[in-house]
N, C-alpha and C positions, 0 to 999 in steps of 0.2 A: 713434195707431198700434198696430195689432194686431201682437204678434211682438216681436222683438228689435230694438234699435237699437245699431249699432256704427260707429265713426269712428275712425281711426288717422292717423298722420303720421310717417313716417321721413325721415330726412336721413343720409346717410353719406358717408365718403370712400373707402376703400378696402376691399373685400370678397372673400374667396377661400373656396372650398368645394371640398375634394379627396376623393373617395372612390374607392379602389382595393381591389382584390384581387390585385395581383401585388407582388412584392419592389419595394421603391419607395424613392427618395431624394428627399425633397422640401425645396426652398430657397425660402423666402417671405421677400421682402422689401417692406416696406409705409412708405411715408413720405408724409405729410401735411402740407402748409403751407397753410393756407388762412385767409381772414379768419374767415367763420363757417360752422359746420356747424350748421343750427338746424331744428328740428321743431318748428313751432306748431300749435296745433289749439284753435279756438274752437268751441264746441258749445253749443246751447240744445235740452235734450230735455225734452219734457213730453208726457204723457199716453199712456205707453208702457205697454201690458199685459205685455210680458215684461220682459227683462234690457236695461239699458244699459251698454257695454263703452266706454270712451274710453281711446286710448292716444296716446302720443308717444314716440320712441325717436330717439336721434342718436348716433352714433359716428364716429372717425375712422378706424380699422382694426379689421378683423375677420377672424379666421381659423379654419376648422374643417377639420381633416384628420383621416380615418378610413381605417384600414388593416387589411387581415387577411391578410397574407402569412407567410412564414417570416421574413424580416428586412426591417425598414425603418429608415431615419434620416431625423430631422425638424430642420431648421434654421430658426428663425422670427425675425426681427428686424421691429420695428413700432416706428415713432417718430410720434408726434402733436405737432404744432406748430401746430396750428389756434389762432386767438384762444380761439373758445369753442364746443366742441361743447354744445350746450344745448337743451333742450325748455321748451316753456310751454303748459301747457293751461289755459284759461279755460273753466269749464264750469258752466251753470245747469242743473240737473236737478230736475224736480219732476213728482209723480202718477204712480209707477212702480210696477206691479203686482209686478214682480220685484226682483232684485238689481240695484246699482251699483256698478262697477268704474272707478276713474279711476286711471291710471299715467301717469309721466311718468320716463324713465330717459335718463342721459346716460353714455356709456362713452367713455375715450379709445381704450385698446387691450384687443381681447378676443381670447385664443388658446384653441383647445379641440383637444385630440388624443386619439384612441383607438385601439388596436389589441390584437392578440392575438399578436403577434409575438414569439418567445421572446427575440429580439434586437432592441432598438429604442431605442436611443439618441436622446433629444430635447436639443435647445437652444433655450431661448427668451428672448428679448431684448426687453424693452419700456421705453421711455421717453417721459413723458407730461410736457410742461411747457405744457398749455393750461389755460385756466380753465374748469371744467366747471359747469353748473348744470342742476337740474331743478327745476321750479316747477309747481304747482299751485295754481290758484286756483279754489275751486269751491261754489258755493251748492246744496246737496241738501237736499231735505224733501219729505215725505209718500212716503216709499218702504216698501212692504209686506216686502220683502226684507232682505237685509243690503247694508251699504253701505261699500266698501274705497277708500281715497286712498291712493296711494303716490308718493313721489317717492324717487329714487336717483341720485347722482352717483358715478360709479367711474373712478378713473383708470386701473388696469390690473387686469387680470383674467385669470387662467390655470387652465385644468382640464386635466389629464393622467390618462389610465385606461389602464392596462394590466391585462389579464386574461387567464387561461389557459382555454382551451377544451377542456382534458385529451388534446390530441392529442399 
């Protein structure tokens, strides 16, 4: 194959993305109770002249909120009761002219909020009682570039960024 090879698998429960430029009040409630949320990827890549990128991602609940008003308030509650948000990557990669990146990530609850509002209270509640798994089984050889293999299983993740624009 000439060029790059890329394959991905994603499985999710609830996902919310809010972007607003107004004074805002956001209430987010996400509850997932499922048997399995699984993203599996089986890949065989050989004789690739460029890069190979393989990834799998599974999540229960995900929320991203971005506001640029004078005032905002955010309340977010996420509960993950799925039996197993999980990822599995089985990969055989050989004879690659570029780089190889293989990644698997499983996340119970993920919350991200950013604003430049001078008044911006945030309440974030996350509960995860699921079994998370991120597995990578790989055989990689004869690669001219770099090889990166990663697996991450994260129960709860939150990032809150408040910044001042100087106004």
